[in-house]
N, C-alpha and C positions, 0 to 999 in steps of 0.2 A: 495308216497313211497310203500316196499311194505309189510307189515305188516312182524313184525320180532316173528319169533320161540319160545317158551317157552318152549318143552319141545321135546321128540321124545317116539314111542310106537310102539305097534302092533297092530289094531282090529283083532280077534282072532272067526270064530267061528268054529268051528266043525273043520278038516283038514288045514285050508284055515285062511291064515295068511297078513292083507298085512302094508308093514309099514310103519307110520303117519309122521304128526306132529301138536303137538301141536296150536293150537293161541289162544288168549282172545278177545273174543268178547267182550270187554267191555275200560273200559276208567276208571276206578274210577279214575285216579292222575288226573280228568279235574273237580276233583268235588271241593269245594273254602272250610282250615279250620281254623282255626286260631289258634295261643299259645295265652298260660297264661303269662301278660308280670305284674310288680311292676306299680301301679296306679300313682306315685310317676315320679321313673326313667327310667318308657317306656323301662327299663331288660326285658327281658325274666324268666321266674323261672325253677326254680327245683325242679325236682320230689323229694324225701328222702321218706318211708319207716319208720314211730313210736312205738315201739311196747306197750302194756296198761301199764306202765313207766314211757313211755312219752322218750325213750331213740333210739335213733336216730341207724336203724340195715343199716347196709350195704349188696349188693346183695349175697356176699359171703356170709352171712349166716344169709343165705331164703333153703326153703325148703318146696314142697312144700307140700299141703291135703288137705284133702276130709273133711267136715261136713256131718258126722255120723249120729248126736247130736244135742240135742241146748245148743253149746260152747263144741262139745265135736269134736276131730278131729283123722285119721288115717294119718301121713306123707308117702313120698314116698320121695326117692331118686332119682335121676336123671337114675339113674344107671336101678333100678330098674319100672320107665315111661319106657327108653328107650325096657326095654325085654318084655311090653309090646308094643307098635306102632306094626302097621301093618306095616310088610317088602315094600318096592318103589318097585312097577310091571313093565313091560316097556308094560305086554300087558291086553289090556285090553278084556276080557274077554264075549263076549254074550253069554247069557246065551236063550233069547228066545228072538222072534219077534211076537209085535203085533201092531191093529193096528192102525195107528197114533195118531187119536182119542180116545183111548180108556185112557192114560194119563191126570186127570186133572193139567191144570195147576199153579190145587194150589202146588202141588208136587214141582213144576219148579222154582229150586234156579241159581245159575250161569252155564252162554252159556263156550263154548264154541269149533272154526272153528277148522273144523279137514282138513288136507291137505293131498296130497301125497306126500311121499320120492321120490327121480326121483328114475327112473327104477318102481315105484310100481304105476307109471299111470294109466290103464287100469284094477290096479285090483279095484283100488279106482273107478272110475266109473261104471269096470259092478258091486258094489254093488248098487253105489245110482241109476246106475240105476233099477237095482232090487226088490229097498224096496220103487223109486216112481210106477215102476208097481203095484203091490204087493195090495201097499200104506201098507206100513206096520214101525212099527218103530222099532229100539232094545234095550233091557232091555239088561248092562253087569254092570261088575263088576269091580268100576280099584281102585285102591291104591296109595297115593301120602301123602307122605308131612304127613305122617307119622299116618295115616288111608285109612278106606273105603268107599269108594263112592259108592252107583248106580248111578248110570248115564241114559239117554235113546240121542242110536243118529240114525239122526230125516236123511230125505230126505229136502233137502232146495234147491233154484232158483240156484244157486250158483254150490254148495259142497256137506257138512256131517256134522252136524252140532253136537255138544256130549253137551246132554243140563245132566248139577248134579241136583237130585233129592231129598229132602228131603225123608228122611225117620218115617210108616205113621205113629208109636212114635211122629215124631214131626208135624208133623198134626196135628194138634186139629179138628174136632167134626163140620160144620158146625150147627150141631141138638141142641150145644151147645149155640146157640145162638138165643134170646129170639125173633120169629118176629111178631106173634099175630098171630092169626086166623081172619077178617078182610072180607066180603059180597064186589064183586064186584058190579055193575049195568051195566049190557052190553052196555050200553052209554055212560060210561065213556070208558072201558074197547079201544071201538069202535074210540072216541077223542085222548089216548096214544098212539095204532094202526096208527094214521094217522099223527097224531106229530113225532114219530121216522118214519115214513116214507117218513118225508118230512126233514130229517138231514140227511138220509144215507148212503153211501158209499160203492162199493163193498170190495174196497180192501185199507189193514191201509196205508201213506202216512204218515213217522213219517217226514215227513222232513219240513212237518207242524209244527208240533211245537219245541216251547225250551223252557229251563223248565226262568219262569219270574223272582224265583225272582235269583237264583240266578244266568241271569243279570243286577236282580233290585241291589244286594250285589257290582256285580262287575263295580257295577258305581259310585254304595259310595265308593269306595276303591278309587279310582280314585279322588270321588269329595277329597280326606282325605289326600291324597301326591300332593294333584295340594291345597291344603289348606285350602276347603272349608269345613261350619260347616255344618252336617244335620238334618234337622226336619223333625220327624214326620209325618205321611201318613197322613189324618184325618180318624179315626176312624168310619168302614163302616159302617150304616144303619146295624139294624139289621133284620134276615128275618122274616116273619111276615107268620101268619099260617092261610089257607086261604083258600075258599070253592074247593076243588077235583074240578069239575065241573068244574068252573069259570076259576080255572088259567089251563086248559084245553085250552080251549074256547084262553083262552088270550092270550098262546102262540103260538098258530095257525095261530092264528086272525094278529100276530108282524112277525110271517115265514113271511104269507101272503100278505101282506102291505112289507115290507123287498126286495118280488120278484116283488112284480105287478111293467107296465112298467109307464116310467114320464109321467104324467101329460100332457096335449098341450099346461100352460099356462108354465111349467118348463119347456120344450123343446125349447118353440120358449127363451123364458130367454136366457138358452145356444147359441144359435146358436147366438145371438146376441152378448154373449159374446167372443168368436170365432172370426165373422165379425173384431171386435171392437181392436183384437191383430191381425191380417192376415190372417186369414187361412182360404183358397179357395176353391169352389167346394162347402160350406156347409150354401146357402142362405136360413131364411125362412123366412117364406110369410109373418110375420114382420115388416121383414127388408125391404123388398120391398116396402109393407105402408109408413114405415118412408121415406125411398128412394124418394121417391114420393111425398111426405106431402105438400114442401115447391113449388113444382111445379105444386100445385093451388092454391095457398097462393096467386101463383103470379098474378095468369089468377083472379082472382078474384081482384086484385089495377086495373092492365087495366084496 
């Protein structure tokens, strides 16, 4: 089923304008959400707003306010807020091109796919291929839903991706995080590198991963619908702090054991099981010895 466009616009830089269609890259509706119910009647609760005197305030009597000091507010009418909103614009205005890896992913927010409008396929592909060849992405301004966004347009395998970015004042510096000043030994670093190389991959395969918590919720909901009770899973043992070198060595040993071929005894057992199930062409030496056993016994009896 083809993706459905959620908007239209133009990507512009210099005198060039490329008509595009906007597509959501994610599906937030796939997440599981719960409603608040009355525990006795199992009916859904309605939200109400109450003032400091305990009186219910209807929505039509509400205004928005900004707290500029403790318990002190300035209020705004809908008309005043509307006047401050950014007017929606069709143009996604590119301001500069920069190396594709210049923006730290910590700034990444929501992503959208961009597709060409009918008749704009050539201009769209020209921009895509030029960005691939130069190894650059584009920073641009985009106005929508009353806000102005900073976005990055980057080339992907099949087309252009518009990545919504956070502004500088929305991202905290990692310097605010205490990380300490530990000293590493060369032997520790060498073992850590070996462990990384053992489970390294050359490309990201998202299909290899799934949201296990979401799956657990779905299974629990289905059991509830079918009338079954849900029991809590046993508490997982708490992690213990152990010697770093020993932990690295144990990790490497586990990986090596998992990758090692099966021992001969195990291989013979597997072959024996395969023959018992009727699998042809996979006889093992052990199975031949077992087959010849009764004949030798019969010869001795004679």
